C-alpha positions as CSV (number, residue, x, y, z in Angstrom):
1,M,-74.9,46.1,-45.5
2,L,-75.8,44.2,-42.3
3,D,-78.9,45.5,-40.5
4,V,-79.1,44.5,-36.8
5,T,-82.2,44.8,-34.6
6,L,-82.2,43.9,-30.9
7,L,-85.8,42.8,-30.6
8,G,-85.8,41.9,-26.9
9,T,-83.5,42.4,-24.0
10,G,-85.2,40.6,-21.1
11,G,-84.1,37.5,-19.3
12,M,-86.3,35.0,-17.4
13,V,-89.6,36.8,-17.6
14,P,-90.9,39.7,-19.7
15,L,-91.6,43.1,-18.2
16,P,-93.9,45.8,-19.5
17,G,-92.1,47.3,-22.4
18,R,-89.3,44.7,-22.3
19,F,-89.7,41.7,-24.5
20,L,-87.6,38.5,-24.0
21,T,-84.4,37.8,-25.8
22,S,-84.3,37.9,-29.6
23,L,-82.2,39.4,-32.4
24,M,-82.8,39.8,-36.1
25,A,-80.0,40.3,-38.6
26,R,-80.9,41.3,-42.2
27,W,-78.9,41.6,-45.4
28,G,-79.7,41.5,-49.1
29,G,-83.4,40.7,-48.6
30,K,-82.6,37.8,-46.2
31,A,-82.9,37.6,-42.5
32,V,-81.7,35.4,-39.6
33,L,-83.3,35.3,-36.2
34,V,-81.4,34.4,-33.0
35,D,-83.6,33.1,-30.2
36,C,-87.4,33.6,-30.0
37,G,-88.6,34.5,-26.5
38,E,-92.1,35.5,-25.6
39,G,-93.2,38.7,-27.4
40,T,-90.9,38.3,-30.4
41,Q,-93.8,38.5,-32.9
42,V,-94.9,41.8,-31.3
43,A,-91.3,43.2,-31.3
44,I,-90.9,42.4,-34.9
45,R,-94.0,44.2,-35.8
46,A,-93.2,47.1,-33.5
47,A,-89.8,47.5,-35.2
48,G,-91.5,47.6,-38.6
49,L,-89.8,44.4,-39.8
50,G,-91.3,41.5,-41.8
51,F,-91.5,37.7,-41.3
52,K,-91.4,36.3,-44.9
53,H,-87.6,36.7,-45.4
54,I,-86.5,34.9,-42.2
55,G,-84.6,32.0,-43.6
56,A,-83.0,30.7,-40.5
57,L,-83.6,30.6,-36.8
58,C,-80.7,30.0,-34.4
59,L,-81.6,28.8,-30.9
60,T,-79.0,29.2,-28.2
61,H,-80.6,26.8,-25.8
62,F,-83.9,25.4,-24.6
63,H,-84.9,27.5,-21.7
64,A,-88.4,28.9,-22.1
65,D,-87.4,32.6,-22.2
66,H,-85.5,31.9,-25.4
67,I,-88.0,29.6,-27.3
68,A,-91.5,30.2,-25.9
69,G,-92.4,32.5,-28.8
70,L,-91.7,29.9,-31.5
71,P,-95.2,28.6,-32.3
72,G,-96.7,32.0,-32.9
73,L,-93.6,33.1,-34.8
74,L,-93.9,30.1,-37.2
75,L,-97.5,30.8,-37.8
76,S,-96.7,34.5,-38.6
77,I,-94.0,33.5,-41.0
78,G,-96.5,31.2,-42.7
79,N,-99.2,33.9,-42.8
80,A,-96.6,36.2,-44.4
81,G,-96.5,34.0,-47.5
82,R,-93.3,32.1,-47.0
83,T,-93.1,28.8,-48.9
84,E,-89.4,28.2,-48.9
85,P,-87.9,25.9,-46.2
86,L,-87.0,27.4,-42.9
87,K,-83.8,26.3,-41.2
88,I,-83.8,25.9,-37.4
89,I,-80.3,25.5,-35.9
90,G,-79.8,24.5,-32.3
91,P,-78.4,22.1,-29.7
92,R,-78.9,18.4,-29.9
93,Y,-82.6,17.3,-30.0
94,V,-83.6,20.7,-31.5
95,G,-86.0,18.8,-33.8
96,Q,-87.8,17.1,-31.0
97,V,-88.0,20.2,-28.9
98,V,-89.5,22.4,-31.7
99,D,-91.9,19.6,-32.8
100,C,-93.3,19.5,-29.3
101,L,-93.9,23.2,-29.4
102,R,-95.5,22.8,-32.9
103,V,-98.3,20.8,-31.5
104,I,-100.3,24.1,-31.5
105,A,-98.8,25.1,-34.9
106,P,-98.9,21.8,-36.8
107,Q,-99.7,23.0,-40.3
108,L,-97.2,25.3,-42.0
109,P,-96.9,26.3,-45.7
110,F,-93.2,25.7,-45.6
111,A,-90.9,22.8,-44.6
112,V,-88.8,23.1,-41.5
113,E,-85.2,21.8,-41.7
114,Y,-83.5,21.0,-38.4
115,L,-79.7,21.4,-38.1
116,E,-78.1,20.1,-34.9
117,I,-74.9,21.5,-33.6
118,E,-72.4,18.8,-33.1
119,G,-70.0,18.8,-30.2
120,D,-68.5,22.1,-29.0
121,N,-68.8,24.0,-32.3
122,S,-70.3,23.8,-35.8
123,A,-70.6,26.0,-38.8
124,F,-73.4,26.3,-41.4
125,A,-73.6,28.1,-44.7
126,L,-76.5,30.3,-45.7
127,G,-75.6,31.9,-49.0
128,D,-72.9,34.5,-48.4
129,L,-73.4,34.2,-44.6
130,T,-71.6,31.7,-42.4
131,I,-73.3,30.9,-39.1
132,S,-70.9,29.4,-36.5
133,A,-71.8,28.1,-33.1
134,Q,-69.6,27.8,-30.0
135,L,-70.5,26.0,-26.7
136,V,-70.6,28.2,-23.6
137,E,-70.8,27.5,-19.9
138,H,-74.4,27.4,-18.7
139,R,-76.7,25.1,-16.7
140,I,-77.8,23.2,-19.9
141,P,-76.1,23.0,-23.3
142,C,-76.0,26.5,-24.7
143,Y,-74.3,28.0,-27.7
144,A,-73.0,31.4,-28.8
145,Y,-73.5,32.3,-32.5
146,R,-71.2,34.2,-34.9
147,L,-72.5,35.5,-38.2
148,D,-69.8,36.2,-40.8
149,L,-71.0,38.0,-43.9
150,R,-68.7,38.1,-46.9
151,R,-68.6,41.3,-48.9
152,Q,-67.8,41.8,-52.5
153,P,-65.0,44.2,-53.4
154,K,-66.2,47.8,-54.1
155,F,-67.4,48.5,-57.7
156,D,-65.1,50.8,-59.6
157,V,-67.4,53.1,-61.6
158,D,-64.5,54.8,-63.4
159,K,-63.2,51.4,-64.7
160,A,-66.7,50.5,-65.8
161,R,-67.1,53.7,-67.8
162,R,-63.6,53.4,-69.4
163,L,-64.7,50.0,-70.6
164,N,-68.0,51.4,-71.9
165,I,-70.0,48.9,-69.8
166,P,-73.7,49.9,-69.8
167,V,-75.1,50.7,-66.3
168,E,-77.6,47.8,-66.5
169,Y,-74.7,45.3,-66.3
170,W,-73.0,46.9,-63.3
171,S,-75.1,45.0,-60.6
172,V,-74.3,41.7,-62.3
173,L,-70.6,42.3,-62.2
174,Q,-70.9,43.6,-58.6
175,K,-72.4,40.2,-57.7
176,G,-69.3,38.5,-59.1
177,E,-70.8,37.2,-62.3
178,P,-69.2,37.8,-65.8
179,V,-71.2,39.5,-68.6
180,A,-71.0,39.2,-72.4
181,L,-71.0,42.5,-74.2
182,N,-70.6,42.9,-78.0
183,G,-68.6,39.7,-78.3
184,R,-66.5,40.5,-75.3
185,K,-66.6,38.5,-72.1
186,I,-66.0,40.9,-69.1
187,A,-64.9,39.4,-65.9
188,P,-65.9,41.0,-62.5
189,S,-62.2,41.5,-61.7
190,A,-62.1,44.1,-64.5
191,V,-64.3,46.5,-62.5
192,L,-63.9,45.4,-58.9
193,G,-61.4,46.7,-56.4
194,E,-59.4,45.0,-53.7
195,P,-61.1,42.4,-51.5
196,R,-62.9,43.8,-48.4
197,R,-63.0,42.5,-44.9
198,G,-66.3,40.9,-44.1
199,I,-68.7,41.9,-41.3
200,R,-68.7,39.8,-38.1
201,L,-71.6,39.8,-35.6
202,C,-71.4,37.7,-32.4
203,Y,-74.3,36.9,-30.0
204,A,-73.8,35.2,-26.7
205,T,-76.2,34.8,-23.8
206,D,-76.7,32.7,-20.6
207,L,-73.0,32.1,-19.9
208,R,-70.0,32.5,-17.7
209,P,-66.9,34.2,-19.2
210,A,-64.4,31.8,-20.9
211,D,-61.2,32.1,-23.0
212,S,-62.9,30.0,-25.7
213,L,-65.6,32.6,-26.1
214,V,-63.1,35.4,-26.3
215,E,-61.4,33.7,-29.2
216,F,-64.7,33.0,-30.8
217,V,-65.6,36.7,-30.7
218,R,-62.2,37.9,-31.8
219,R,-62.3,41.2,-33.7
220,A,-66.1,41.2,-34.0
221,D,-67.6,44.3,-35.5
222,L,-70.4,43.9,-33.0
223,F,-70.4,41.7,-29.9
224,I,-73.9,41.3,-28.3
225,C,-73.5,39.7,-24.8
226,E,-75.7,39.1,-21.9
227,G,-75.4,41.4,-18.9
228,M,-77.7,39.7,-16.4
229,Y,-76.5,41.9,-13.6
230,G,-75.0,45.3,-13.5
231,D,-74.1,45.5,-9.8
232,P,-70.7,44.0,-9.2
233,G,-72.0,42.8,-5.9
234,M,-74.1,40.2,-7.7
235,L,-71.0,38.1,-8.7
236,E,-71.8,35.2,-6.5
237,K,-75.4,34.9,-7.8
238,A,-74.1,35.2,-11.4
239,M,-71.7,32.4,-10.8
240,G,-74.3,30.2,-9.2
241,Y,-76.8,30.6,-12.0
242,R,-74.1,30.7,-14.8
243,H,-74.8,34.2,-15.9
244,C,-72.6,37.3,-16.6
245,L,-72.0,40.7,-15.1
246,F,-71.8,43.9,-17.1
247,S,-68.1,44.2,-16.1
248,E,-67.4,40.6,-17.2
249,A,-69.0,41.1,-20.6
250,A,-67.0,44.3,-21.0
251,E,-63.7,42.5,-20.1
252,M,-64.4,39.9,-22.8
253,A,-65.1,42.5,-25.4
254,K,-61.9,44.3,-24.5
255,R,-59.8,41.1,-24.7
256,A,-61.5,40.0,-28.0
257,E,-60.7,43.4,-29.5
258,A,-64.3,43.9,-30.6
259,R,-65.3,47.2,-32.1
260,E,-68.6,47.6,-30.2
261,L,-70.4,45.9,-27.4
262,W,-74.2,45.7,-26.8
263,L,-75.5,44.4,-23.5
264,T,-78.7,42.4,-23.3
265,H,-80.6,39.7,-21.4
266,F,-81.2,41.7,-18.2
267,S,-82.5,40.3,-14.9
268,P,-86.1,41.4,-14.1
269,S,-84.7,42.5,-10.8
270,M,-82.8,45.3,-12.8
271,P,-85.6,47.5,-14.2
272,T,-83.1,50.3,-15.3
273,P,-80.0,48.6,-16.6
274,E,-78.7,51.9,-18.0
275,D,-77.9,52.9,-14.5
276,Y,-74.9,50.6,-14.7
277,H,-73.6,51.7,-18.1
278,G,-70.6,53.3,-16.4
279,V,-69.5,50.0,-14.9
280,A,-69.0,48.5,-18.3
281,A,-67.8,51.7,-20.0
282,A,-64.9,52.0,-17.5
283,I,-63.6,48.8,-19.0
284,F,-64.8,49.0,-22.6
285,P,-65.9,52.5,-23.6
286,N,-67.8,51.6,-26.8
287,V,-70.7,49.9,-25.0
288,F,-74.4,50.3,-25.5
289,V,-77.0,49.1,-23.0
290,G,-79.9,47.6,-24.8
291,K,-83.1,49.5,-24.3
292,K,-86.5,48.3,-23.3
293,D,-87.9,48.6,-26.8
294,A,-86.4,47.4,-30.1
295,T,-83.1,49.0,-31.1
296,L,-82.0,49.3,-34.7
297,R,-78.5,50.0,-35.9
298,F,-76.6,49.6,-39.2
299,M,-73.1,48.4,-40.0
300,D,-71.5,48.8,-43.4
């Protein structure tokens, strides 16, 4: 199960009821945060989520609307009782940038590990989750992220019962670990079905459309993409500032054969982005316009 929460949908500056860009993905008692705009702490609390299990933070780039919430967030994670190291992934110099912000949050009960993205793309392992980064076209170095979660094959209850395996061993086998029972060594393959396709979540913001991004997003279960402007007449401005229209995000989702598209990172000049839902839906029907407050969905 991958649990996805869109914490903030605003770009540039926050609006009443619209926090700046941030996303939380949770699975198996772990969590990853992508970006940390102003108001992220409040959005996490409003969504009823916690701080302690955030094990990694992925930063797309170093514009303030994507990182200004970091000092307070780090303090909240510490106050929640986290002592395990926190990974922060980002473009080159991520350590220097975050250390500057940490001047007002210098003492934390956990270590911070900085992982720099090298070149146009990189990949990082976080348990059964792989975090990949892909360079996109923006005014400064900026990266899209892809989260690929491996899934164990389904547990076959009938097989387990035929083998007289007690229920308390089922979860161990489901995790892919063998068990010893009455002198027998039972391998997970004895009770697990066929391999299952993993879950793919892609997040991209502050960008212009590109073939490389379409390939990066290929067959995503959920593609979360910026829609800075809904009005097709804003194309020239979008191109000038290296941002994306609703229609352009929808076209990329269509080409990438994504299952679902969420739009986010709206211009403050667009207070009701849902008015332009039809513009995107005409190209890619399975589209959701991020709302002003936190939005929670589940994917299995």
